[in-house]
C-alpha positions as CSV (number, residue, x, y, z in Angstrom):
1,M,0.0,-0.1,0.0
2,F,1.1,3.6,-0.5
3,L,-0.1,7.0,0.1
4,K,-1.4,9.1,-2.9
5,S,-2.1,12.9,-2.8
6,I,-4.9,14.6,-4.8
7,R,-5.9,18.3,-5.0
8,K,-9.5,19.3,-4.4
9,Y,-11.4,22.6,-4.9
10,C,-12.8,24.0,-1.5
11,K,-15.9,26.2,-2.0
12,N,-15.6,27.8,1.3
13,D,-12.4,29.8,0.6
14,N,-12.2,29.4,-3.1
15,T,-8.9,27.5,-2.8
16,K,-7.4,24.1,-3.6
17,H,-6.1,21.8,-0.9
18,G,-4.3,18.5,-0.8
19,Y,-6.1,15.3,0.2
20,Y,-4.5,11.8,0.9
21,R,-5.8,8.4,0.0
22,I,-4.4,5.0,1.1
23,C,-4.2,3.0,-2.3
24,D,-3.1,-0.5,-3.5
25,S,-1.6,-1.6,-6.8
26,Y,-2.7,-4.6,-8.7
27,R,-2.6,-6.0,-12.4
28,D,-5.8,-6.4,-14.3
29,D,-6.9,-9.5,-16.3
30,I,-4.4,-8.8,-19.2
31,G,-1.4,-7.9,-16.9
32,R,-1.6,-4.1,-17.0
33,P,-0.7,-2.3,-13.7
34,R,-3.8,-0.7,-12.0
35,Q,-4.4,1.2,-8.8
36,R,-7.4,1.1,-6.5
37,M,-8.3,3.4,-3.6
38,L,-8.8,1.7,-0.2
39,L,-9.4,4.7,2.2
40,S,-9.5,8.3,2.1
41,V,-7.5,9.7,5.2
42,G,-8.1,13.5,4.6
43,R,-5.5,16.2,4.8
44,L,-3.3,14.7,7.4
45,E,-2.6,18.0,9.1
46,E,-1.3,16.2,12.1
47,L,1.6,15.0,10.0
48,P,3.2,18.1,8.4
49,D,6.5,16.5,7.6
50,I,7.0,14.2,4.7
51,R,8.9,11.9,6.9
52,Q,6.1,11.5,9.3
53,K,3.7,10.6,6.4
54,E,6.2,8.0,5.2
55,A,6.3,6.5,8.8
56,F,2.6,6.6,8.7
57,I,2.2,4.5,5.6
58,D,5.1,2.2,6.6
59,R,3.4,1.5,9.9
60,I,0.0,0.6,8.2
61,N,1.9,-1.9,6.1
62,Q,3.5,-3.5,9.0
63,L,0.1,-3.9,10.7
64,V,-1.4,-5.5,7.7
65,S,1.5,-7.8,7.1
66,G,1.5,-8.8,10.9
67,S,5.2,-7.7,11.1
68,P,6.4,-6.5,14.5
69,K,6.8,-2.7,15.2
70,L,10.3,-1.8,14.2
71,F,12.5,1.0,15.4
72,N,10.0,2.0,18.1
73,N,12.0,4.9,19.5
74,H,11.9,6.4,15.8
75,I,8.4,6.3,15.1
76,D,6.5,9.6,15.8
77,P,3.7,8.9,18.3
78,I,1.1,10.9,16.3
79,A,2.0,8.8,13.2
80,E,1.4,5.7,15.4
81,R,-1.8,6.8,16.5
82,L,-3.1,7.6,13.1
83,A,-1.8,4.3,11.7
84,Q,-3.6,2.3,14.4
85,H,-6.8,4.2,13.8
86,F,-6.9,4.1,10.0
87,Y,-5.7,0.3,10.1
88,N,-8.9,-0.4,12.2
89,E,-10.9,1.5,9.6
90,L,-9.5,-0.7,6.8
91,R,-10.5,-3.8,8.7
92,L,-14.0,-2.6,9.7
93,K,-14.7,-1.7,6.0
94,N,-13.4,-5.0,4.7
95,K,-10.6,-3.3,2.7
96,I,-7.9,-5.7,3.7
97,D,-8.0,-9.6,4.5
98,Y,-7.7,-10.1,8.3
99,K,-7.2,-13.0,10.5
100,P,-7.5,-12.4,14.1
101,K,-4.6,-13.9,16.2
102,M,-5.6,-16.4,18.8
103,K,-2.4,-16.7,20.7
104,N,-3.4,-15.3,24.0
105,D,-6.9,-14.2,24.3
106,Y,-6.8,-13.4,28.0
107,E,-7.1,-9.7,29.0
108,T,-7.6,-7.9,32.3
109,V,-10.5,-5.5,31.7
110,K,-12.3,-2.6,33.4
111,I,-15.9,-4.0,33.8
112,N,-17.5,-0.5,34.3
113,T,-16.2,0.5,30.8
114,L,-18.1,-2.3,28.9
115,K,-20.6,-1.0,26.3
116,N,-22.6,-2.8,23.7
117,K,-23.5,-0.8,20.7
118,N,-24.3,-1.1,16.9
119,V,-26.9,-3.9,17.6
120,R,-28.4,-5.3,14.4
121,E,-30.6,-8.0,13.3
122,S,-28.9,-11.2,11.8
123,G,-31.0,-14.3,12.1
124,A,-33.4,-13.9,9.3
125,E,-30.8,-12.4,7.1
126,S,-28.5,-15.2,7.8
127,I,-30.9,-18.1,6.7
128,C,-31.8,-16.0,3.6
129,M,-28.1,-15.4,2.7
130,Q,-27.4,-19.2,3.1
131,A,-30.4,-20.1,0.9
132,F,-29.2,-17.6,-1.8
133,Q,-26.0,-19.4,-1.8
134,Q,-27.5,-22.7,-1.7
135,L,-29.6,-22.0,-4.9
136,K,-26.3,-20.7,-6.5
137,I,-27.9,-17.5,-7.6
138,D,-24.4,-15.8,-7.1
139,K,-22.8,-18.4,-9.4
140,Y,-25.4,-18.0,-12.1
141,L,-25.1,-14.2,-12.2
142,R,-21.4,-14.5,-12.1
143,S,-21.5,-16.7,-15.3
144,R,-23.5,-13.9,-16.8
145,N,-20.4,-11.7,-16.4
146,W,-21.9,-9.7,-13.4
147,S,-19.3,-8.0,-11.2
148,D,-19.1,-9.0,-7.5
149,D,-20.2,-5.6,-6.5
150,D,-23.4,-5.9,-8.5
151,I,-24.1,-9.7,-7.1
152,N,-23.6,-8.6,-3.6
153,L,-26.0,-5.5,-4.2
154,T,-28.5,-7.9,-5.6
155,A,-28.3,-10.3,-2.6
156,T,-28.7,-7.5,-0.3
157,H,-32.0,-6.3,-2.2
158,I,-33.3,-9.7,-2.4
159,I,-32.7,-10.6,1.2
160,S,-34.1,-7.1,2.2
161,R,-37.2,-7.9,0.4
162,A,-37.8,-11.2,2.0
163,V,-37.0,-10.0,5.5
164,Y,-38.3,-6.5,5.5
165,P,-40.5,-5.8,2.4
166,A,-40.8,-2.0,1.9
167,S,-40.1,0.7,-0.7
168,E,-36.6,1.3,-1.7
169,Y,-36.5,4.5,0.3
170,K,-37.4,2.6,3.6
171,T,-35.2,-0.4,2.7
172,V,-32.2,1.8,2.7
173,S,-32.9,3.0,6.1
174,W,-33.4,-0.5,7.3
175,I,-30.2,-1.6,5.7
176,K,-28.2,1.2,7.2
177,E,-29.9,1.3,10.8
178,N,-31.3,-2.0,11.6
179,S,-29.8,-4.9,9.6
180,S,-26.5,-6.7,9.4
181,V,-27.2,-7.8,5.8
182,C,-24.4,-5.9,4.2
183,E,-22.0,-7.6,6.6
184,L,-23.4,-10.9,5.2
185,T,-23.4,-10.0,1.6
186,G,-20.0,-8.1,1.6
187,Y,-21.6,-4.9,0.2
188,N,-20.5,-1.5,1.6
189,R,-23.4,-0.4,3.4
190,E,-22.4,3.4,2.9
191,K,-22.9,2.9,-0.8
192,V,-26.4,1.7,-0.6
193,T,-28.9,4.2,-2.0
194,K,-32.4,3.8,-3.3
195,D,-31.3,4.7,-6.9
196,K,-28.9,1.7,-6.7
197,L,-31.5,-0.6,-5.5
198,Y,-33.8,0.5,-8.4
199,G,-30.9,0.0,-10.8
200,V,-30.1,-3.6,-9.8
201,A,-33.6,-4.6,-9.6
202,H,-33.9,-3.5,-13.3
203,K,-30.8,-5.3,-14.1
204,S,-31.9,-8.6,-12.4
205,F,-35.3,-8.4,-14.3
206,R,-33.3,-8.6,-17.5
207,E,-31.9,-11.8,-16.5
208,K,-35.7,-13.2,-15.6
209,D,-35.9,-15.9,-18.2
210,G,-32.6,-17.5,-18.0
211,L,-32.5,-17.2,-14.0
212,E,-36.0,-18.7,-13.7
213,S,-35.2,-21.7,-16.1
214,F,-31.9,-22.2,-14.0
215,L,-33.6,-22.2,-10.6
216,S,-36.6,-24.4,-11.7
217,R,-34.0,-27.1,-13.1
218,Y,-31.7,-26.7,-10.0
219,T,-34.2,-27.0,-7.3
220,N,-35.4,-30.3,-9.0
221,E,-31.9,-31.6,-8.9
222,L,-31.2,-30.3,-5.2
223,F,-34.1,-31.8,-3.8
224,N,-34.6,-34.7,-6.1
225,L,-38.1,-33.6,-7.4
226,E,-40.2,-34.5,-10.2
227,D,-42.8,-32.3,-11.8
228,T,-45.5,-34.8,-12.3
229,V,-48.1,-32.2,-11.1
230,I,-48.1,-28.5,-11.7
231,L,-50.4,-25.8,-10.4
232,Y,-51.6,-22.9,-12.7
233,D,-53.3,-19.9,-11.3
234,L,-53.4,-16.0,-11.7
235,T,-53.7,-13.1,-9.3
236,N,-53.7,-9.3,-9.7
237,T,-52.3,-6.3,-7.7
238,Y,-53.4,-2.9,-8.1
239,F,-51.6,0.5,-8.7
240,E,-51.6,3.5,-6.4
241,G,-51.7,6.0,-9.0
242,R,-53.3,6.9,-12.3
243,M,-50.8,5.1,-14.5
244,L,-51.8,7.3,-17.6
245,K,-48.8,6.2,-19.8
246,S,-48.9,2.4,-18.7
247,N,-49.7,-0.3,-21.3
248,L,-50.0,-3.0,-18.7
249,G,-52.3,-1.0,-16.1
250,K,-55.9,-1.5,-17.0
251,F,-59.2,-1.6,-15.1
252,G,-60.3,-5.1,-14.6
253,R,-61.7,-7.5,-12.0
254,S,-59.5,-6.6,-8.8
255,K,-59.0,-9.5,-6.3
256,E,-59.0,-6.7,-3.6
257,K,-62.1,-5.2,-4.9
258,R,-60.2,-2.1,-5.9
259,T,-62.5,-0.9,-8.9
260,D,-61.2,2.4,-8.7
261,A,-57.5,1.3,-9.4
262,K,-55.8,0.0,-12.5
263,I,-54.5,-3.6,-12.1
264,I,-51.8,-5.9,-13.5
265,V,-52.1,-9.6,-13.7
266,L,-49.4,-12.0,-12.5
267,A,-49.6,-15.7,-13.6
268,L,-47.6,-18.4,-12.0
269,V,-46.9,-22.0,-12.5
270,V,-45.6,-23.9,-9.3
271,N,-45.0,-27.5,-8.5
272,R,-46.6,-29.4,-5.6
273,E,-43.7,-28.5,-3.3
274,G,-44.2,-24.7,-4.0
275,F,-41.2,-24.0,-6.2
276,L,-41.9,-21.7,-9.2
277,K,-41.6,-23.1,-12.6
278,Y,-42.6,-20.2,-14.8
279,S,-44.2,-16.8,-14.5
280,D,-45.4,-14.2,-16.5
281,I,-47.2,-10.7,-16.5
282,F,-50.4,-9.7,-18.3
283,E,-52.5,-6.6,-18.9
284,G,-55.0,-5.8,-15.9
285,N,-57.9,-6.6,-18.1
286,A,-56.8,-10.0,-19.3
287,S,-59.2,-12.8,-18.4
288,D,-58.0,-15.7,-16.6
289,S,-59.1,-18.2,-19.2
290,S,-57.3,-16.4,-22.1
291,T,-53.7,-16.9,-20.5
292,L,-53.4,-20.6,-20.4
293,E,-52.4,-21.4,-24.0
294,H,-49.6,-18.9,-23.8
295,I,-48.4,-20.2,-20.4
296,V,-48.6,-23.8,-21.4
297,K,-46.8,-23.2,-24.7
298,K,-44.0,-21.1,-22.9
299,L,-43.6,-23.7,-20.1
300,N,-43.3,-26.8,-22.7
301,E,-40.6,-24.7,-24.5
302,K,-38.5,-24.2,-21.4
303,S,-39.0,-27.3,-19.5
304,G,-38.7,-29.9,-22.3
305,H,-40.8,-32.3,-20.5
306,G,-40.7,-34.9,-23.3
307,S,-43.4,-37.6,-23.6
308,Q,-44.3,-37.6,-19.8
309,K,-46.0,-34.2,-19.5
310,P,-47.2,-33.0,-16.0
311,T,-50.8,-33.1,-15.1
312,I,-52.1,-29.5,-14.6
313,V,-54.2,-28.5,-11.6
314,M,-56.3,-25.3,-12.2
315,D,-59.3,-23.3,-10.9
316,A,-62.6,-23.3,-12.4
317,G,-62.0,-19.6,-13.9
318,I,-59.4,-21.0,-16.2
319,A,-61.0,-24.4,-17.1
320,T,-63.1,-23.4,-20.2
321,E,-64.0,-26.1,-22.7
322,D,-61.6,-24.6,-25.1
323,N,-58.8,-24.7,-22.7
324,I,-59.6,-28.3,-21.7
325,T,-59.5,-29.2,-25.4
326,F,-56.3,-27.4,-25.8
327,L,-54.6,-29.3,-22.9
328,K,-55.8,-32.6,-24.5
329,Q,-54.2,-31.7,-27.7
330,Q,-50.8,-30.7,-26.0
331,G,-50.8,-34.2,-24.2
332,H,-51.4,-32.8,-20.7
333,D,-53.7,-34.5,-18.3
334,Y,-55.8,-32.0,-16.1
335,L,-57.9,-31.7,-12.9
336,C,-60.0,-28.8,-12.1
337,V,-63.4,-27.6,-10.5
338,A,-66.1,-28.1,-13.0
339,R,-67.5,-24.6,-13.9
340,S,-71.0,-25.7,-13.3
341,G,-72.6,-28.1,-11.1
342,L,-74.0,-31.4,-12.6
343,K,-77.7,-31.6,-12.9
344,Q,-78.0,-35.2,-14.0
345,Y,-75.4,-37.7,-12.9
346,K,-75.4,-41.2,-11.5
347,A,-73.4,-42.5,-8.5
348,D,-72.6,-45.9,-7.6
349,S,-75.5,-47.0,-5.1
350,S,-73.2,-49.7,-3.5
351,K,-70.5,-47.2,-2.6
352,Q,-70.5,-44.7,0.3
353,P,-68.7,-41.2,-0.1
354,V,-65.1,-41.5,1.1
355,A,-64.6,-39.4,4.3
356,L,-61.5,-37.3,4.3
357,Q,-60.2,-34.1,6.0
358,D,-58.8,-30.9,4.7
359,K,-55.6,-29.3,6.1
360,K,-57.6,-27.7,8.8
361,G,-59.2,-31.1,10.0
362,N,-62.6,-30.1,8.5
363,P,-64.5,-33.1,7.2
364,I,-64.6,-33.7,3.4
365,E,-66.9,-36.3,1.5
366,I,-66.0,-37.4,-2.0
367,L,-67.6,-39.9,-4.3
368,R,-67.1,-40.6,-8.0
369,V,-69.9,-40.0,-10.2
370,N,-70.9,-40.9,-13.8
371,K,-72.1,-38.4,-16.3
372,S,-73.5,-39.7,-19.6
373,G,-71.9,-38.4,-22.6
374,K,-68.8,-37.4,-21.0
375,S,-65.4,-39.1,-21.3
376,D,-63.9,-37.2,-18.3
377,A,-64.2,-38.4,-14.9
378,Y,-66.2,-36.5,-12.2
379,F,-66.1,-36.6,-8.6
380,W,-68.8,-35.1,-6.1
381,V,-67.2,-33.2,-3.3
382,K,-69.1,-32.1,-0.1
383,S,-67.1,-29.6,2.2
384,H,-68.5,-28.9,5.7
385,A,-66.5,-25.9,6.0
386,K,-67.5,-24.6,2.6
387,G,-71.1,-25.5,3.3
388,L,-71.1,-23.3,6.5
389,K,-69.7,-20.4,4.7
390,E,-72.2,-20.6,1.7
391,K,-75.1,-20.9,4.2
392,G,-74.1,-17.9,6.0
393,M,-73.5,-15.9,2.8
394,S,-76.9,-17.2,1.4
395,S,-78.6,-16.3,4.7
396,K,-77.4,-12.9,4.5
397,F,-78.1,-12.3,0.9
398,A,-81.6,-13.8,1.4
399,Q,-82.2,-11.4,4.2
400,R,-81.2,-8.4,1.9
401,F,-83.1,-9.8,-0.9
402,E,-86.4,-9.9,1.1
403,E,-85.6,-6.4,2.4
404,G,-85.5,-5.3,-1.3
405,L,-89.0,-6.9,-2.1
406,Q,-90.5,-5.4,1.0
407,S,-89.3,-2.0,0.0
408,I,-91.1,-2.5,-3.4
409,Q,-94.1,-3.6,-1.4
410,K,-94.3,-0.4,0.5
411,S,-93.7,1.7,-2.5
412,I,-96.8,0.0,-4.2
413,S,-98.9,0.9,-1.2
414,S,-97.5,4.4,-0.7
415,K,-98.7,7.5,-2.2
416,G,-96.6,8.7,-4.9
417,G,-94.7,5.2,-5.1
418,T,-94.0,3.0,-8.1
419,K,-97.5,1.4,-9.2
420,K,-97.1,0.7,-12.8
421,P,-96.6,-3.1,-13.2
422,D,-93.9,-2.9,-15.9
423,K,-91.9,-0.4,-13.5
424,V,-92.5,-2.6,-10.6
425,W,-91.1,-5.7,-12.6
426,E,-88.1,-3.5,-13.5
427,R,-87.2,-2.9,-9.9
428,I,-87.6,-6.6,-9.2
429,G,-85.2,-7.4,-12.2
430,R,-82.7,-5.0,-10.8
431,L,-82.9,-6.8,-7.4
432,K,-82.6,-10.2,-9.1
433,Q,-79.5,-8.9,-10.9
434,K,-78.1,-7.9,-7.5
435,Y,-78.6,-11.4,-5.9
436,P,-78.3,-13.8,-8.7
437,S,-77.8,-16.9,-6.4
438,I,-80.7,-16.1,-4.3
439,H,-83.7,-15.2,-6.4
440,Q,-84.0,-18.5,-7.9
441,Y,-85.4,-19.8,-4.7
442,Y,-88.5,-17.5,-4.6
443,D,-91.7,-17.3,-6.2
444,I,-92.8,-13.7,-6.9
445,T,-96.3,-12.3,-8.1
446,I,-97.8,-9.0,-8.6
447,T,-101.4,-8.1,-8.2
448,D,-103.2,-5.3,-10.1
449,N,-106.7,-3.8,-10.3
450,G,-107.1,-4.5,-14.0
451,Q,-106.5,-0.9,-14.9
452,G,-102.7,-1.0,-15.2
453,I,-102.1,-0.2,-11.5
454,A,-100.2,-2.5,-9.2
455,T,-102.1,-3.3,-5.7
456,G,-99.7,-5.5,-4.1
457,L,-96.6,-7.9,-4.3
458,V,-96.4,-11.5,-2.9
459,Y,-93.3,-13.5,-2.5
460,H,-92.6,-16.8,-0.8
461,E,-89.6,-19.4,-1.0
462,K,-90.2,-22.4,-3.2
463,T,-90.9,-25.6,-1.4
464,D,-89.4,-27.9,-3.9
465,V,-85.8,-26.6,-3.5
466,K,-83.9,-25.0,-0.8
467,A,-80.6,-22.7,-1.2
468,D,-79.0,-24.5,1.7
469,E,-79.4,-28.0,0.1
470,K,-76.6,-27.4,-2.3
471,A,-74.2,-25.6,0.2
472,G,-70.7,-26.9,0.2
473,I,-71.2,-29.1,-2.8
474,Y,-69.1,-29.0,-6.0
475,F,-67.7,-31.3,-8.7
476,L,-64.0,-32.1,-9.7
477,R,-63.3,-33.0,-13.4
478,T,-60.4,-34.6,-14.7
479,S,-58.9,-36.4,-17.6
480,L,-56.8,-38.8,-15.2
481,D,-57.9,-42.5,-15.3
482,I,-57.9,-42.8,-11.4
483,K,-60.8,-44.1,-9.5
484,D,-59.3,-43.8,-6.1
485,E,-61.0,-40.9,-4.5
486,K,-58.2,-40.2,-1.9
487,I,-55.6,-39.9,-4.7
488,I,-57.8,-37.4,-6.7
489,W,-58.4,-35.3,-3.6
490,T,-54.6,-35.4,-2.7
491,I,-53.8,-34.1,-6.3
492,Y,-56.3,-31.4,-6.2
493,N,-55.8,-30.4,-2.7
494,A,-52.0,-29.3,-3.9
495,I,-53.8,-26.2,-5.4
496,R,-53.5,-24.9,-1.9
497,E,-49.8,-24.4,-2.3
498,I,-50.2,-21.9,-5.1
499,E,-52.9,-19.9,-2.9
500,Y,-50.4,-19.8,-0.2
501,T,-47.8,-18.7,-2.8
502,F,-49.9,-15.7,-3.8
503,R,-50.5,-14.9,-0.1
504,V,-46.7,-14.9,0.6
505,L,-46.1,-12.7,-2.5
506,K,-48.9,-10.1,-1.9
507,T,-48.8,-9.7,1.7
508,D,-45.6,-11.1,3.2
509,L,-43.3,-9.8,0.4
510,D,-45.3,-6.6,-0.1
511,L,-46.2,-6.9,-3.8
512,R,-49.5,-5.3,-3.1
513,P,-50.0,-2.5,-4.0
514,I,-47.6,-1.2,-6.6
515,Y,-46.4,2.6,-6.3
516,H,-44.0,2.6,-9.3
517,K,-45.2,4.8,-12.2
518,T,-43.8,2.9,-15.2
519,D,-44.3,-0.5,-16.6
520,Q,-40.7,-1.5,-16.4
521,A,-40.4,-0.4,-12.8
522,A,-43.5,-2.3,-11.9
523,M,-42.2,-5.6,-13.7
524,A,-39.0,-5.2,-11.9
525,H,-40.9,-4.9,-8.6
526,L,-42.8,-7.9,-9.2
527,H,-39.8,-10.0,-10.2
528,L,-37.8,-8.8,-7.1
529,G,-40.9,-10.2,-5.1
530,L,-40.6,-13.7,-7.1
531,L,-36.6,-13.7,-6.3
532,A,-37.4,-13.2,-2.8
533,Y,-39.9,-15.9,-2.9
534,W,-37.3,-18.6,-4.2
535,L,-35.7,-17.9,-0.9
536,V,-38.7,-18.3,1.2
537,S,-39.8,-21.3,-0.6
538,T,-36.3,-23.0,-0.3
539,I,-36.4,-22.4,3.4
540,R,-40.0,-23.5,4.1
541,Y,-39.7,-26.6,1.8
542,Q,-36.8,-28.0,3.9
543,L,-38.4,-27.0,7.3
544,K,-41.7,-28.7,6.1
545,L,-39.7,-32.0,5.6
546,K,-38.6,-31.8,9.1
547,G,-42.1,-31.3,10.6
548,I,-41.9,-27.5,11.1
549,N,-44.9,-25.7,9.3
550,H,-44.5,-22.2,10.4
551,D,-45.5,-19.3,7.9
552,W,-42.9,-17.1,6.8
553,R,-43.5,-14.1,9.0
554,E,-43.3,-16.3,12.1
555,I,-39.9,-17.7,10.7
556,V,-38.8,-14.1,10.5
557,R,-39.9,-13.3,13.9
558,I,-38.2,-16.2,15.4
559,M,-34.9,-15.6,13.6
560,N,-34.8,-11.9,14.4
561,T,-34.1,-12.9,18.1
562,Q,-30.4,-13.5,16.9
563,K,-28.4,-10.2,16.6
564,V,-24.9,-9.0,15.9
565,V,-23.5,-6.7,18.4
566,T,-20.2,-4.7,19.1
567,T,-18.8,-4.8,22.5
568,T,-16.2,-2.5,23.7
569,V,-14.2,-2.6,26.9
570,E,-10.9,-1.1,28.3
571,N,-8.2,-3.2,29.5
572,K,-5.8,-2.4,32.4
573,E,-3.4,-0.7,30.1
574,G,-6.1,1.7,28.9
575,A,-6.5,0.3,25.4
576,T,-9.9,-0.2,24.0
577,I,-10.8,-3.8,23.0
578,T,-13.6,-4.0,20.4
579,I,-15.3,-7.5,19.6
580,R,-18.0,-7.6,16.8
581,Q,-19.8,-11.1,16.8
582,C,-23.1,-12.8,16.7
583,S,-25.3,-13.8,19.5
584,E,-26.0,-17.3,20.2
585,P,-29.5,-18.2,18.7
586,D,-32.1,-19.0,21.1
587,E,-33.7,-22.4,21.2
588,K,-36.4,-21.9,18.5
589,A,-33.8,-20.3,16.3
590,A,-31.3,-23.0,16.9
591,I,-33.8,-25.7,16.0
592,I,-34.3,-23.8,12.6
593,Y,-30.7,-23.7,11.8
594,Q,-30.3,-27.4,12.9
595,K,-33.3,-28.4,10.5
596,L,-31.8,-26.4,7.6
597,K,-28.5,-27.7,8.3
598,Y,-27.3,-23.9,7.9
599,N,-24.4,-22.3,9.9
600,S,-26.0,-20.6,13.1
601,I,-23.0,-18.2,13.4
602,S,-22.6,-16.9,10.0
603,L,-20.5,-13.9,10.9
604,P,-16.9,-14.6,12.2
605,K,-16.1,-12.9,15.3
606,K,-13.9,-9.8,14.8
607,K,-11.6,-8.6,17.7
608,S,-9.4,-5.5,17.6
609,V,-7.4,-3.5,20.2
610,W,-7.0,0.2,20.0
611,T,-4.0,1.4,22.0
612,T,-5.4,4.9,22.0
613,G,-8.8,6.5,21.5
614,E,-10.5,7.3,18.3
615,I,-9.3,9.9,16.0
616,Q,-11.9,12.5,15.7
617,K,-12.6,13.5,12.0
618,K,-12.1,17.0,11.4
619,I,-14.9,18.5,9.3
620,S,-13.8,22.1,8.8
621,V,-11.3,23.2,6.1
622,S,-8.4,25.1,7.2
623,N,-6.9,27.9,5.3
624,Q,-3.3,26.8,6.4
625,P,-1.1,25.9,3.4
626,L,0.1,22.3,3.3
627,A,3.7,21.2,3.7
628,D,3.1,18.7,0.9
629,P,1.2,19.0,-2.2
């Protein structure tokens, strides 16, 4: 290392002053000599003589190389003090390779000087960083000629999204004030800005297709998985803003009932274990059923399934007759909820419905039925929990429907009310349109006086059919030649995994809502959430294999009990001993580390001894001329 001087212009007094930097020399890939700046040390006004500066940089080189202090009586004490200070700066900022000496770790210290400071969260960041490395995302990006700096910043951004999902502006504050993520990734915390986070998110989005294919294949190899069943579904998220220049943001059917906001559609294909296989983004007004053909073709191109193509499980909104025909032509089996209930079907009278339980322990009954003229297999399903929910909803809607009819009755008998029969029927029609699932269970008649004036309205529930009779009943439709109801239910129940995926993405990883103002930024935002989900799904899958079924927020809460802390204390000689280390994980966090087979102390302990106090950095610029340039 050597000391390099530069001159800078000072606006305060319109003069130029000399400043010094500690630099290092190296050779680039083709052997050309180059220089890199390691640390700026200011004007070094304490060392006016050139020989003092030479002694200062020589002493730093001795400290870096671990050589003993030579010619002790000839080293200026000020140069020694500054050398010790800036040497520790180099170490703390990871500018030099340092291995602490462990010869004699005994110290006599003054207990009343012991202090803990710079406490930061490290547990959740640690498991995310180790999942990032386990998935070899860094190696893939390096193969794409990414610099180490960009890879480290990308890791920082993805882990931040997984642990503390927030805007880029808030993420910067969290990184600099609350988290140890930069210590884990190796990225300089002081260089983190919201603009750099925006930039690396856009850059990673440009790697979407290749990175997604790599992770899809690698997770199958890593965990020995076979994609015999894949799940397809869509969700949408809304924009906060008018998005006047957006091509993707459109008004559509919002899952969050935000009819006032433009939305964007996210389509996902995941396997039964919850790992992403393919994703795509569509305009907000795209219908669910219109996206399947595009997604399946892209998936087949990327995956190359060969002759054994996976079974596709999907929701009723996607399972149109055209889509089912397309899947059969492509050689895919499918399983879905029938879009409409069967009216005429036959069940084997010798068989009883098979009793099962859903994931929450609620009873489920399922029975194979036959539908004439259909080659596909159908299964009658009755869900106790779904039935209670539908009964509650139908009871509420029935009450509101009857209140609407009573309002029409009152209007007929009131002065100035609606009395023309055709107008009365218009009001009834609007009421039926508002409650389409309820009005079919009512008989409604209007009486008149024969002169075109309505005199009354009478309604009553139909006796031959009740709304609650079909509550909780639906039908599964499949092309699979499987007669075992338990297997069919197990395959269909896997769709809960993609529902959980959407909950994690939209809530835990903060994809909802989108505050970005351009389509490119919105897509980069969604892709960043998907990259964070790769870490989440990798961690959760391994924990589920070991019997731990916590949701992601609970895992983060448990792991945040582990901190990294700096402890300072003075020894009997008056030197300050500084130790930076992770706390031991508590019982629950230790179990998670053990099940994941991750290192529980991911940051090595760092110890330093300052023989004198800290050097106070001088902010003011002096007008005194320098002894050197």
